[in-house]
Every structure is written in structure tokens, then in C-alpha cells.
SERO-4910 file (N, C-alpha, C, O; in steps of 0.05 Angstrom, whole numbers):
BEGIN
 pado doro    nc1    nc2    nc3   cac1   cac2   cac3    cc1    cc2    cc3    oc1    oc2    oc3
  Met    A   -436  -1113   1270   -430  -1118   1238   -413  -1150   1251   -403  -1160   1271
  Gln    A   -419  -1155   1227   -401  -1183   1224   -392  -1198   1193   -408  -1211   1179
  Ile    A   -373  -1195   1189   -369  -1205   1171   -348  -1237   1173   -334  -1243   1193
  Lys    A   -351  -1252   1148   -332  -1276   1145   -349  -1300   1170   -337  -1317   1183
  Ala    A   -381  -1293   1169   -390  -1316   1181   -392  -1341   1176   -398  -1359   1193
  Gln    A   -388  -1345   1151   -378  -1368   1139   -368  -1362   1115   -375  -1342   1103
  Pro    A   -348  -1383   1103   -332  -1375   1080   -339  -1366   1058   -324  -1350   1046
  Glu    A   -368  -1373   1046   -380  -1373   1030   -391  -1330   1028   -400  -1318   1008
  Asp    A   -386  -1321   1053   -396  -1295   1053   -371  -1276   1040   -374  -1252   1036
  Phe    A   -342  -1291   1033   -327  -1273   1030   -307  -1284   1004   -285  -1296   1007
  Val    A   -319  -1277    980   -306  -1295    962   -286  -1266    950   -292  -1242    953
  Val    A   -264  -1279    938   -246  -1257    925   -240  -1280    901   -242  -1304    902
  Lys    A   -232  -1258    874   -223  -1271    850   -203  -1251    835   -210  -1228    828
  Glu    A   -176  -1262    830   -155  -1247    813   -163  -1242    791   -176  -1256    776
  Asn    A   -156  -1220    788   -165  -1214    751   -140  -1209    736   -125  -1191    743
  Lys    A   -137  -1226    716   -120  -1222    694    -90  -1227    707    -80  -1206    715
  Val    A    -77  -1247    709    -52  -1248    721    -38  -1246    693    -48  -1250    671
  Ile    A    -11  -1236    698      2  -1229    673     28  -1252    665     48  -1261    677
  Val    A     13  -1254    637     29  -1276    633     52  -1259    610     45  -1246    590
  Lys    A     81  -1266    621    104  -1248    606    116  -1257    587    134  -1245    576
  Ser    A    105  -1289    579    116  -1301    563    102  -1329    557     94  -1345    574
  Lys    A    101  -1332    533     84  -1364    528    105  -1385    521    127  -1382    509
  Asp    A     91  -1410    532    113  -1437    519    134  -1428    552    137  -1406    563
  Gly    A    143  -1449    558    166  -1455    576    164  -1479    594    150  -1499    588
  Asp    A    181  -1477    621    177  -1496    642    153  -1494    657    146  -1515    668
  Tyr    A    139  -1472    659    119  -1469    682     95  -1472    670     90  -1463    648
  Ser    A     79  -1486    685     53  -1488    675     36  -1470    699     43  -1471    723
  Tyr    A     16  -1454    691     -1  -1435    698    -21  -1442    704    -34  -1449    684
  Trp    A    -39  -1446    736    -66  -1464    734    -82  -1433    754    -70  -1414    763
  Leu    A   -108  -1438    754   -127  -1421    771   -132  -1437    793   -149  -1455    790
  Leu    A   -121  -1435    818   -132  -1444    840   -150  -1437    855   -145  -1415    865
  Lys    A   -173  -1449    861   -197  -1440    877   -195  -1462    905   -191  -1487    904
  Lys    A   -198  -1449    924   -191  -1459    953   -208  -1444    971   -213  -1420    973
  Arg    A   -220  -1468    988   -236  -1457   1009   -230  -1465   1033   -225  -1489   1037
  Asn    A   -230  -1440   1061   -225  -1443   1078   -198  -1452   1089   -194  -1460   1112
  Leu    A   -174  -1448   1063   -154  -1444   1071   -135  -1419   1058   -139  -1411   1036
  Thr    A   -114  -1410   1077    -98  -1395   1073    -80  -1400   1041    -80  -1423   1033
  Thr    A    -73  -1390   1034    -50  -1394   1013    -25  -1406   1017    -12  -1422   1003
  Thr    A    -18  -1396   1042      8  -1417   1055     -3  -1444   1053      9  -1464   1045
  Glu    A    -27  -1442   1062    -28  -1474   1069    -39  -1495   1049    -40  -1519   1051
  Ala    A    -47  -1477   1028    -63  -1489   1000    -32  -1498    983    -31  -1517    967
  Val    A    -13  -1481    989     14  -1489    978     30  -1509    994     46  -1524    982
  Lys    A     28  -1508   1019     36  -1535   1033     21  -1563   1021     31  -1583   1012
  Lys    A      1  -1558   1023    -13  -1589   1015     -3  -1594    982      5  -1616    975
  Leu    A     -6  -1571    965      0  -1581    938     37  -1594    938     43  -1615    928
  Ala    A     52  -1582    946     77  -1585    953     86  -1619    966    106  -1631    960
  Glu    A     64  -1626    984     68  -1650    998     54  -1660    974     70  -1665    956
  Arg    A     38  -1663    969     19  -1689    945     40  -1683    922     45  -1704    910
  Leu    A     51  -1666    914     59  -1664    887     89  -1671    887    101  -1675    866
  His    A    103  -1675    917    128  -1678    919    149  -1668    905    167  -1680    894
  Ile    A    144  -1642    909    152  -1621    900    160  -1600    924    147  -1598    944
  Ser    A    187  -1584    918    192  -1565    942    163  -1542    939    147  -1543    921
  Lys    A    164  -1522    963    148  -1499    956    158  -1474    933    148  -1459    917
  Lys    A    183  -1480    944    201  -1459    922    192  -1459    892    196  -1439    879
  His    A    182  -1480    882    172  -1492    857    137  -1482    852    123  -1490    834
  Ile    A    131  -1464    872     93  -1462    866    102  -1428    874    113  -1420    894
  Gly    A     94  -1414    854     95  -1386    850     62  -1376    846     46  -1386    830
  Tyr    A     58  -1353    864     38  -1341    867     30  -1308    870     43  -1299    889
  Ala    A     17  -1293    862     23  -1263    860     10  -1256    885     15  -1233    893
  Gly    A     -3  -1271    900    -10  -1251    929    -22  -1275    948    -32  -1296    939
  Asn    A    -21  -1269    969    -37  -1289    994    -72  -1275    995    -82  -1253    995
  Lys    A    -78  -1295    996   -110  -1292   1001   -119  -1307   1027   -106  -1320   1043
  Asp    A   -147  -1300   1026   -149  -1297   1062   -164  -1328   1062   -169  -1341   1042
  Lys    A   -168  -1335   1088   -169  -1367   1100   -201  -1372   1099   -212  -1391   1088
  Lys    A   -213  -1349   1113   -243  -1363   1116   -253  -1349   1097   -257  -1325   1101
  Ala    A   -259  -1362   1073   -262  -1346   1045   -265  -1370   1022   -259  -1394   1025
  Ile    A   -275  -1359    998   -277  -1377    983   -251  -1357    966   -250  -1332    969
  Thr    A   -234  -1371    950   -220  -1352    930   -214  -1368    907   -217  -1392    904
  Glu    A   -203  -1346    888   -194  -1355    866   -167  -1343    854   -168  -1320    844
  Gln    A   -144  -1355    853   -118  -1342    847    -95  -1357    830    -96  -1381    832
  His    A    -77  -1347    816    -70  -1364    797    -38  -1363    806    -25  -1343    811
  Ile    A    -28  -1396    807     -3  -1398    819     14  -1416    789      2  -1429    772
  Ser    A     40  -1410    791     53  -1426    775     65  -1455    788     61  -1461    812
  Leu    A     77  -1470    772     87  -1505    781    103  -1508    754     99  -1505    730
  Thr    A    125  -1518    772    149  -1524    761    156  -1555    769    147  -1566    789
  Lys    A    178  -1571    747    183  -1595    765    155  -1616    771    155  -1634    788
  Val    A    136  -1613    756    115  -1629    755    101  -1633    732     88  -1614    723
  Thr    A    100  -1653    719     81  -1660    698     50  -1643    699     39  -1639    721
  Arg    A     38  -1636    677      8  -1628    675    -11  -1649    686    -27  -1643    703
  Glu    A     -8  -1680    675    -19  -1699    678    -19  -1703    709    -41  -1708    718
  Lys    A      1  -1701    727      3  -1711    743    -20  -1689    765    -37  -1698    781
  Val    A    -15  -1664    760    -29  -1640    768    -58  -1652    769    -65  -1664    789
  Glu    A    -71  -1651    754    -99  -1654    744   -103  -1683    755   -126  -1682    764
  Lys    A    -93  -1711    760   -100  -1723    771    -95  -1716    809    -98  -1736    823
  Leu    A    -88  -1693    824    -92  -1691    839   -115  -1683    857   -128  -1663    850
  Ala    A   -122  -1701    885   -152  -1692    894   -150  -1681    919   -136  -1697    932
  Ile    A   -155  -1664    932   -151  -1648    958   -170  -1633    964   -176  -1613    950
  Glu    A   -182  -1641    987   -204  -1631    995   -204  -1600    989   -182  -1589    986
  Asp    A   -225  -1585    988   -227  -1551    986   -207  -1539    968   -204  -1514    967
  Ile    A   -190  -1559    950   -173  -1547    932   -184  -1556    907   -191  -1579    905
  Glu    A   -186  -1537    885   -185  -1544    854   -164  -1528    840   -161  -1504    842
  Leu    A   -149  -1546    823   -136  -1536    804   -143  -1538    775   -145  -1560    764
  Ile    A   -148  -1516    761   -157  -1515    726   -129  -1503    708   -119  -1481    709
  Tyr    A   -123  -1523    692   -101  -1509    675   -106  -1483    661   -129  -1477    657
  Val    A    -85  -1467    654    -89  -1440    643    -73  -1442    618    -81  -1444    595
  Thr    A    -45  -1443    628    -26  -1442    600     -6  -1450    609     -5  -1459    632
  Gln    A     22  -1447    588     50  -1448    598     64  -1414    600     56  -1392    592
  Ala    A     82  -1422    611     97  -1397    600    135  -1401    611    147  -1420    619
  Lys    A    141  -1379    606    172  -1384    615    184  -1369    640    208  -1366    646
  Glu    A    163  -1360    654    178  -1340    687    156  -1354    702    134  -1362    692
  Arg    A    164  -1355    725    136  -1365    749    125  -1344    762    142  -1326    766
  Ile    A    105  -1339    769     83  -1325    784    103  -1316    806    118  -1332    817
  Thr    A    103  -1293    809    110  -1270    834     92  -1249    845     73  -1240    832
  Ile    A     99  -1242    870     76  -1224    883     75  -1204    863     95  -1198    849
  Gly    A     50  -1191    858     45  -1170    841     35  -1172    812     26  -1154    798
  Asp    A     38  -1200    807     36  -1198    776      8  -1208    770      1  -1231    765
  Leu    A     -8  -1183    772    -43  -1190    775    -44  -1160    769    -26  -1143    773
  Ala    A    -73  -1156    756    -84  -1129    749    -98  -1124    774    -88  -1105    786
  Ser    A   -123  -1137    790   -129  -1131    813   -145  -1151    822   -142  -1172    810
  Asn    A   -165  -1152    842   -170  -1170    855   -207  -1160    859   -216  -1140    870
  Ser    A   -221  -1178    847   -254  -1173    853   -264  -1180    876   -248  -1195    888
  Phe    A   -282  -1177    886   -295  -1181    914   -316  -1189    913   -329  -1181    893
  Val    A   -332  -1208    932   -368  -1210    935   -365  -1212    967   -355  -1233    973
  Ile    A   -370  -1198    985   -367  -1199   1011   -395  -1194   1022   -409  -1176   1012
  Val    A   -403  -1211   1045   -436  -1206   1060   -421  -1197   1085   -403  -1207   1098
  Val    A   -434  -1171   1089   -427  -1166   1126   -462  -1154   1134   -478  -1139   1124
  Arg    A   -458  -1175   1159   -482  -1180   1175   -493  -1164   1195   -486  -1141   1197
  Asn    A   -514  -1176   1211   -523  -1157   1231   -519  -1131   1229   -500  -1122   1242
  Leu    A   -534  -1114   1214   -533  -1091   1208   -563  -1075   1207   -586  -1084   1206
  Val    A   -554  -1048   1206   -583  -1039   1201   -583  -1016   1178   -571   -995   1182
  Glu    A   -595  -1020   1158   -599  -1016   1132   -597   -981   1129   -612   -964   1137
  Lys    A   -572   -980   1114   -566   -952   1109   -554   -948   1082   -545   -968   1071
  Lys    A   -552   -923   1067   -541   -918   1042   -507   -923   1045   -496   -924   1067
  Leu    A   -493   -925   1020   -465   -939   1020   -451   -926    998   -462   -930    976
  Lys    A   -436   -915    997   -426   -906    975   -394   -900    980   -386   -888   1000
  Ile    A   -380   -907    964   -343   -904    962   -331   -905    945   -334   -926    932
  Leu    A   -310   -886    935   -297   -882    917   -269   -885    921   -256   -901    908
  Gln    A   -262   -874    935   -231   -882    952   -230   -895    973   -246   -890    991
  Leu    A   -210   -913    975   -208   -922   1000   -180   -903   1016   -167   -884   1006
  Lys    A   -177   -911   1035   -155   -904   1052   -136   -936   1058   -144   -956   1069
  Asn    A   -109   -928   1046    -99   -957   1033    -83   -972   1059    -60   -979   1055
  Tyr    A    -95   -975   1082    -83   -988   1100    -86  -1016   1098   -103  -1031   1089
  Phe    A    -62  -1020   1110    -58  -1057   1114    -77  -1068   1126    -84  -1056   1146
  Gly    A    -93  -1091   1122   -112  -1103   1133    -94  -1124   1157    -70  -1126   1162
  Glu    A   -119  -1139   1170   -110  -1152   1196    -99  -1176   1180    -81  -1187   1192
  Gln    A   -104  -1185   1157    -91  -1211   1143    -65  -1206   1140    -50  -1225   1139
  Arg    A    -54  -1180   1138    -27  -1179   1142     -7  -1185   1167     17  -1192   1166
  Phe    A    -25  -1180   1189    -16  -1177   1216    -19  -1208   1231     -7  -1215   1251
  Gly    A    -42  -1227   1214    -50  -1251   1229    -67  -1243   1257    -57  -1235   1278
  Lys    A    -94  -1247   1252   -112  -1242   1270   -112  -1251   1300   -129  -1268   1305
  Gly    A    -99  -1246   1315    -92  -1257   1347    -62  -1266   1344    -54  -1275   1365
  Lys    A    -49  -1265   1330    -22  -1268   1326     -5  -1243   1330    -15  -1221   1334
  Asn    A     20  -1249   1329     48  -1236   1334     58  -1233   1306     83  -1235   1306
  Asn    A     47  -1229   1283     66  -1222   1266     87  -1209   1258    110  -1216   1252
  Gln    A     73  -1183   1259     94  -1159   1262    116  -1158   1289    138  -1147   1287
  Glu    A    105  -1171   1312    126  -1176   1333    155  -1186   1326    178  -1177   1332
  Val    A    144  -1214   1308    166  -1231   1305    187  -1216   1280    211  -1222   1278
  Gly    A    170  -1193   1260    186  -1184   1244    206  -1168   1259    231  -1169   1254
  Lys    A    193  -1152   1278    214  -1131   1290    237  -1144   1301    260  -1133   1300
  Lys    A    232  -1171   1313    264  -1180   1329    277  -1193   1305    300  -1197   1309
  Leu    A    270  -1199   1284    282  -1204   1260    300  -1186   1258    324  -1192   1260
  Val    A    289  -1158   1253    296  -1133   1243    315  -1130   1267    339  -1127   1261
  Gln    A    310  -1131   1287    330  -1123   1309    354  -1142   1311    373  -1137   1326
  Gly    A    352  -1168   1293    379  -1187   1304    368  -1203   1321    376  -1225   1316
  Asn    A    351  -1204   1343    336  -1217   1360    333  -1242   1353    310  -1250   1360
  Phe    A    350  -1264   1340    336  -1288   1334    334  -1311   1355    327  -1333   1345
  Lys    A    338  -1310   1378    333  -1318   1405    311  -1316   1400    297  -1335   1395
  Glu    A    302  -1290   1400    272  -1291   1414    247  -1294   1394    224  -1300   1400
  Val    A    260  -1288   1364    242  -1301   1344    240  -1332   1345    217  -1341   1343
  Cys    A    262  -1350   1349    255  -1377   1348    235  -1383   1385    220  -1402   1387
  Lys    A    239  -1367   1403    215  -1367   1418    187  -1362   1415    168  -1375   1424
  Leu    A    190  -1341   1400    160  -1338   1395    151  -1356   1373    129  -1367   1374
  Leu    A    167  -1359   1355    153  -1384   1338    154  -1419   1347    143  -1438   1335
  Arg    A    170  -1421   1370    175  -1441   1384    181  -1464   1364    166  -1482   1356
  Leu    A    215  -1458   1355    231  -1476   1336    240  -1490   1363    238  -1485   1387
  Glu    A    250  -1508   1349    274  -1525   1359    299  -1519   1353    307  -1523   1330
  Val    A    316  -1507   1371    342  -1502   1365    367  -1524   1373    368  -1541   1392
  Gln    A    382  -1520   1358    410  -1542   1364    435  -1525   1373    445  -1507   1360
  Glu    A    440  -1533   1396    469  -1518   1402    470  -1483   1402    490  -1470   1397
  Asn    A    448  -1476   1407    444  -1441   1405    449  -1441   1376    465  -1422   1375
  Asp    A    447  -1447   1358    443  -1437   1323    414  -1425   1319    395  -1436   1309
  Phe    A    414  -1403   1329    384  -1392   1323    373  -1385   1287    351  -1387   1276
  Ala    A    398  -1377   1279    395  -1366   1259    400  -1390   1238    392  -1391   1215
  Gly    A    412  -1404   1250    407  -1437   1234    379  -1449   1235    367  -1461   1217
  Ala    A    369  -1444   1262    337  -1458   1262    315  -1439   1247    293  -1447   1242
  Leu    A    323  -1418   1242    303  -1397   1216    317  -1407   1194    297  -1416   1184
  Arg    A    335  -1413   1179    340  -1420   1157    324  -1444   1149    321  -1450   1125
  Lys    A    312  -1459   1171    301  -1489   1161    272  -1479   1154    256  -1496   1147
  Leu    A    265  -1456   1157    233  -1446   1156    231  -1432   1126    249  -1417   1118
  Asp    A    212  -1437   1113    201  -1424   1092    217  -1393   1083    210  -1373   1096
  Leu    A    231  -1390   1067    245  -1360   1063    220  -1345   1066    221  -1327   1082
  Arg    A    192  -1350   1051    176  -1325   1041    159  -1330   1069    140  -1314   1072
  Asn    A    163  -1348   1086    142  -1337   1110    162  -1321   1125    153  -1302   1137
  Leu    A    186  -1325   1126    204  -1302   1146    204  -1273   1131    206  -1251   1141
  Arg    A    202  -1278   1107    200  -1244   1093    180  -1233   1099    180  -1208   1102
  Phe    A    151  -1251   1104    129  -1239   1113    127  -1230   1135    110  -1213   1139
  Tyr    A    144  -1239   1156    148  -1227   1181    158  -1203   1179    144  -1186   1189
  Val    A    177  -1197   1169    194  -1169   1160    173  -1157   1156    167  -1138   1171
  His    A    153  -1163   1132    142  -1144   1113    123  -1133   1135    124  -1109   1138
  Ser    A    105  -1147   1151     87  -1151   1167     94  -1125   1191     75  -1110   1198
  Tyr    A    124  -1123   1204    138  -1106   1213    131  -1080   1202    119  -1063   1214
  Gln    A    143  -1077   1174    135  -1048   1155    115  -1040   1156    112  -1016   1163
  Ser    A     91  -1059   1147     68  -1053   1144     57  -1047   1165     34  -1038   1160
  Asp    A     63  -1046   1190     50  -1037   1216     68  -1007   1222     57   -990   1236
  Leu    A     93  -1002   1214     99   -984   1210     88   -962   1195     83   -939   1202
  Trp    A     85   -974   1173     72   -956   1156     37   -946   1159     31   -924   1152
  Asn    A     23   -960   1167      1   -955   1183      0   -937   1204    -18   -921   1206
  Arg    A     22   -940   1223     20   -927   1249     30   -893   1238     22   -874   1251
  Val    A     46   -890   1217     63   -871   1204     38   -852   1191     30   -829   1196
  Val    A     30   -869   1176     -3   -848   1163    -19   -847   1179    -35   -828   1175
  Arg    A    -24   -858   1196    -51   -846   1217    -44   -824   1232    -60   -808   1242
  Glu    A    -15   -823   1233     -4   -798   1249     -5   -764   1230    -11   -743   1241
  Leu    A      6   -767   1197      6   -750   1184    -16   -734   1186    -38   -744   1190
  Lys    A    -12   -707   1185    -31   -689   1183    -41   -673   1156    -59   -658   1152
  Glu    A    -19   -684   1140    -18   -678   1109    -23   -699   1095     -9   -714   1109
  Leu    A    -31   -711   1080    -27   -740   1070    -17   -732   1036    -27   -714   1022
  Pro    A      5   -751   1029     18   -746   1005      0   -755    988    -24   -753    994
  Glu    A     10   -772    958      2   -792    940     14   -821    952      2   -842    952
  Lys    A     38   -817    961     51   -835    966     62   -835    996     69   -812   1005
  Val    A     66   -855   1012     85   -854   1040    106   -879   1030     98   -895   1013
  Pro    A    129   -880   1040    151   -897   1038    145   -921   1053    130   -915   1072
  Ile    A    152   -944   1053    148   -967   1062    182   -970   1073    200   -975   1057
  Val    A    186   -968   1100    218   -962   1102    228   -986   1096    216  -1007   1095
  Gly    A    257   -982   1090    278  -1003   1090    301   -987   1091    302   -962   1094
  Tyr    A    326  -1007   1087    349   -996   1097    358   -972   1066    374   -954   1072
  Leu    A    351   -973   1047    356   -952   1023    334   -928   1026    334   -907   1013
  Thr    A    316   -934   1044    284   -911   1036    301   -884   1050    314   -881   1071
  Glu    A    292   -865   1027    305   -837   1036    276   -823   1047    255   -822   1033
  Leu    A    277   -817   1063    254   -803   1083    257   -772   1083    279   -763   1076
  Glu    A    237   -754   1089    238   -728   1086    213   -718   1096    192   -731   1096
  Gly    A    215   -689   1107    190   -677   1122    186   -698   1145    201   -713   1157
  Glu    A    150   -689   1147    140   -697   1166    140   -728   1168    142   -739   1190
  Val    A    138   -746   1142    146   -769   1141    165   -779   1153    163   -801   1164
  Lys    A    187   -765   1153    218   -773   1161    210   -772   1207    215   -788   1225
  Glu    A    201   -753   1205    201   -748   1234    179   -764   1249    182   -766   1273
  Lys    A    158   -777   1236    142   -792   1247    153   -823   1249    147   -839   1267
  Tyr    A    172   -828   1227    185   -855   1218    213   -859   1248    216   -876   1265
  Glu    A    226   -835   1243    240   -832   1265    233   -834   1292    246   -848   1308
  Lys    A    215   -823   1299    204   -819   1326    197   -857   1335    204   -867   1356
  Leu    A    186   -867   1317    170   -893   1324    198   -914   1312    196   -937   1322
  Leu    A    213   -912   1301    236   -927   1299    249   -933   1326    253   -955   1335
  Glu    A    256   -906   1339    269   -904   1360    258   -911   1386    270   -915   1407
  Glu    A    232   -913   1380    213   -923   1400    220   -956   1405    224   -968   1427
  Asp    A    220   -967   1375    221   -996   1376    255  -1005   1381    260  -1029   1385
  Gly    A    275   -986   1381    296   -994   1385    315  -1008   1354    334  -1023   1351
  Val    A    295   -994   1336    307   -996   1311    320   -977   1293    314   -953   1297
  Asn    A    337   -982   1272    344   -957   1255    343   -972   1232    340   -996   1230
  Gln    A    345   -953   1210    339   -964   1180    365   -984   1171    362  -1001   1154
  Gln    A    390   -979   1185    412  -1005   1164    400  -1026   1180    406  -1047   1169
  Asp    A    387  -1031   1201    377  -1056   1218    360  -1075   1191    364  -1099   1186
  Phe    A    344  -1057   1179    333  -1075   1150    353  -1090   1131    346  -1101   1110
  Leu    A    379  -1091   1140    397  -1106   1123    393  -1134   1129    390  -1151   1112
  Ile    A    395  -1140   1160    396  -1161   1171    410  -1182   1161    402  -1201   1147
  Lys    A    440  -1174   1175    463  -1183   1163    470  -1207   1168    486  -1219   1153
  Ser    A    460  -1217   1188    466  -1248   1197    443  -1265   1188    444  -1287   1198
  Leu    A    420  -1258   1169    404  -1267   1151    398  -1250   1125    375  -1244   1120
  Pro    A    420  -1243   1109    420  -1220   1087    398  -1234   1071    393  -1219   1052
  Glu    A    383  -1255   1070    363  -1259   1054    337  -1249   1056    318  -1250   1040
  Leu    A    339  -1239   1082    308  -1230   1091    312  -1195   1086    294  -1179   1091
  Ala    A    340  -1187   1076    339  -1157   1076    316  -1140   1064    299  -1152   1050
  Ser    A    314  -1113   1068    292  -1099   1050    296  -1072   1052    296  -1058   1072
  Glu    A    302  -1066   1022    306  -1040   1021    294  -1016   1017    305   -994   1015
  Gly    A    264  -1025   1017    240  -1009   1025    230  -1004   1000    244  -1005    980
  Thr    A    198   -996    997    189   -982    973    176   -963    982    183   -949   1000
  Glu    A    149   -960    966    127   -944    970    100   -950    968     95   -968    953
  Arg    A     79   -937    980     57   -948    975     35   -925    973     38   -906    987
  Lys    A     15   -926    959     -6   -908    956    -24   -900    978    -37   -919    987
  Val    A    -26   -880    986    -40   -870   1013    -74   -883   1012    -86   -896   1029
  Gln    A    -82   -872    980   -111   -871    979   -108   -893    946    -90   -894    929
  Val    A   -131   -907    949   -132   -922    921   -157   -917    911   -174   -904    924
  Glu    A   -163   -926    884   -192   -931    876   -213   -950    881   -207   -973    878
  Val    A   -242   -944    889   -255   -972    897   -269   -979    864   -282   -960    856
  Lys    A   -270   -995    850   -288   -993    825   -302  -1009    827   -297  -1030    839
  Asp    A   -330  -1003    811   -348  -1028    797   -370  -1028    835   -385  -1046    841
  Phe    A   -365  -1009    848   -378  -1011    875   -410  -1024    866   -420  -1020    844
  Thr    A   -424  -1042    888   -451  -1038    889   -453  -1049    918   -436  -1063    928
  Ala    A   -478  -1038    932   -490  -1058    953   -522  -1062    948   -539  -1047    937
  Lys    A   -523  -1091    962   -557  -1102    963   -557  -1113    984   -542  -1130    994
  Trp    A   -579  -1100    994   -594  -1109   1022   -612  -1129   1024   -628  -1133   1005
  Glu    A   -614  -1145   1045   -630  -1165   1044   -633  -1168   1081   -620  -1159   1099
  Glu    A   -660  -1185   1080   -657  -1193   1104   -636  -1206   1112   -621  -1211   1093
  Asp    A   -622  -1217   1144   -605  -1229   1149   -617  -1259   1160   -634  -1262   1178
  Glu    A   -606  -1277   1149   -626  -1304   1162   -608  -1311   1178   -612  -1334   1188
  Leu    A   -587  -1299   1185   -571  -1307   1214   -573  -1289   1240   -563  -1293   1263
  His    A   -588  -1267   1230   -593  -1253   1255   -614  -1240   1250   -614  -1223   1233
  Lys    A   -641  -1247   1266   -662  -1240   1265   -668  -1212   1266   -654  -1200   1282
  Met    A   -687  -1195   1254   -698  -1173   1253   -672  -1155   1244   -674  -1131   1246
  Arg    A   -653  -1163   1236   -625  -1143   1222   -628  -1148   1190   -646  -1161   1177
  Lys    A   -611  -1137   1183   -606  -1137   1155   -576  -1146   1153   -561  -1144   1173
  Lys    A   -566  -1159   1123   -546  -1169   1111   -540  -1143   1084   -558  -1128   1075
  Val    A   -518  -1143   1076   -514  -1130   1054   -494  -1142   1046   -478  -1151   1062
  Thr    A   -491  -1149   1007   -483  -1157    994   -457  -1139    977   -468  -1129    958
  Leu    A   -432  -1133    978   -420  -1117    970   -406  -1123    947   -392  -1142    951
  Thr    A   -403  -1114    922   -386  -1121    902   -369  -1101    898   -379  -1079    901
  Phe    A   -338  -1103    890   -324  -1083    887   -301  -1097    872   -301  -1122    870
  Thr    A   -280  -1082    862   -251  -1086    855   -230  -1061    864   -234  -1036    863
  Leu    A   -205  -1078    874   -184  -1062    882   -154  -1073    874   -148  -1097    875
  Pro    A   -136  -1054    866   -112  -1060    863   -105  -1074    874   -116  -1078    896
  Pro    A    -78  -1092    865    -57  -1113    878    -54  -1098    906    -55  -1073    906
  Gly    A    -49  -1111    932    -44  -1102    956    -60  -1089    969    -53  -1084    992
  Ala    A    -89  -1079    960   -107  -1067    978   -124  -1081    989   -128  -1102    977
  Tyr    A   -141  -1075   1017   -151  -1098   1030   -181  -1094   1029   -190  -1071   1033
  Ala    A   -196  -1113   1025   -222  -1111   1022   -233  -1107   1052   -256  -1099   1054
  Thr    A   -218  -1112   1077   -231  -1111   1096   -235  -1082   1107   -253  -1074   1122
  Met    A   -212  -1065   1097   -216  -1038   1101   -232  -1022   1093   -238  -1002   1107
  Val    A   -246  -1028   1063   -265  -1024   1051   -287  -1027   1068   -300  -1006   1068
  Val    A   -297  -1043   1081   -317  -1056   1092   -315  -1033   1123   -333  -1019   1133
  Lys    A   -289  -1035   1130   -287  -1012   1160   -294   -984   1151   -307   -968   1165
  Gln    A   -285   -980   1129   -295   -948   1120   -318   -936   1119   -325   -914   1124
  Leu    A   -339   -973   1103   -364   -961   1106   -377   -956   1124   -394   -939   1126
  Phe    A   -369   -974   1141   -383   -976   1173   -368   -954   1193   -371   -957   1217
  Glu    A   -357   -940   1186   -341   -918   1200   -327   -935   1224   -330   -924   1246
  Glu    A   -312   -961   1225   -299   -966   1245   -275   -949   1250   -265   -943   1229
  Pro    A   -262   -939   1270   -236   -931   1273   -218   -942   1260   -213   -966   1260
  Leu    A   -204   -922   1246   -184   -930   1224   -151   -931   1237   -132   -937   1223
***
């Protein structure tokens, strides 16, 4: 099985970003990008528009090796300046004005068109998805969750080492504060997501929702037992998620559905032009915010989850 053989094999489109109010200082744009993460695209836009990355809002992180469409909000820059912008593999289309920035979760759903290659044809059907966090959350070949764990533990020296940061006078927290706050929070969220995946895999009975642990999370029953075991093994307790030396990274916790609905699913089989004597299948489907399309592929082809 092969996915993402080329960016065109993985297409993602956001559906209906939530416009909270008309008019205002924020301009909403449809961002089309190719072979760039959302973070990379935002960095390029900030540099070329001469604005801070904090003036660019978005509802979710989209894949790198893919063609994606998502909504962003901009402020402190004119529409005319944005429309004159020319960046390779990035296109911006004006949508509307609004009074509030776009933030994580401000969308209805994501639609996908994914080509899976090097297969033998079989019947495919999926209605419900086990809602694990996908590899995009952790960074393929990276250590995002390990960085997040060290942040929660308050081991900023090790975090700086892992991120290869330059540190002045042993001011490790100061070195970290120079980084984009959203990126640092993402590391913490990666660790929380890894814990959630590990807990859900071990549960004998699956509830509708399982907490994503933070300093205010109330745990009970088997979920509490599994979390306490994993946190003890990691040398972490719930209050550590306050991250007292960097309180701007504190996470009180939330919850996540264990299963989500896969809507509008179709599968079209064809000859695979990249692999002789093998098939490819084009999958189309829609998922709610926060669900990972790669998990749909893994579930369909019965890879261990």
C-alpha cells in the first residue's frame, strides 16, 4: 500500500468556515497550497506581507505532501497588498471581511480525495472511524510528543536540546519564548494526543468520548486507571500540565469522540500507472474537524491501529 506518492494523490478541502460576524478588520481568504505544511505557508505569508504570524489565523493544520484548500484570516494588511502577492505553490482568493480572526475548529468539516496505490482490488466500505490522532499530529520521523512531554515535565534544557535552540546564559525558558507560541502549544498537544491514543487502544469498553488529559481533567473508571498508569510511567502528573514556568502553554484538557462518522464515501478502482500489475483506488469522503484521513486509509486496509 502506498499513499502520498505525489502531492496530487492527497487533496483536502475545508468546508464552510464559520463566519462569526460580517465586516470588520479581518479579511478572510481561501488559501490553496501545494507541498507545504500550514505552518510553512503561514511563515512565507508573514515574511512576504511583513506582518507577524500572530496576525494570520487558521482553523486547522493541513498536510504537507498534498494539495489543500483552507481558510485563513489576515489583519494589519490591506486587501490590495495581499492580491499582489506571488508565492510559488501558494494561491490566495479573497472571501469576505469579519470582526474576528479564524481560530482552530472554526469549520464544519473537511473533504478528501485520496489515491491509494500498489493494491489488489477488494470491496471497500466504511461508515465509522476509530478516531485516533494520525501521524501528522506527531510528525513522521520526528519527536513532537517527546518534546511535548519534556515541556510538561518542565525540562526546558532538554527541550532546547531537542529543538537545537541557541541558549544565552542558561535561560532555557527565555529561548523557548522566542519561538512561535502556537508551535510550542502544538508540542504539548502532540504529547496529549499520544497519551489519548495509548489509552484508547488499551480500553476494553469504548465510551462515546474519552478525555484529552490536562490539569483540570476529571478522570474516572477504566480511563482513570489507564491514564494514571501511563502518566506514572512517563514521570508526569496532571498538575504538570499547568507548566508554571511557561504558563502560556498550560492545558486544562478537553475530550474527544472515540468514533466519528465517515460521510459521502466512494471508492473507484483503476490500473496503477506507477506500479505494474497493481491497482490504485481513489477514495472520496468527508470527516468532521480534527479527524485524520490517514486513519481512514489504515482502517480500510486493516493496518494495526
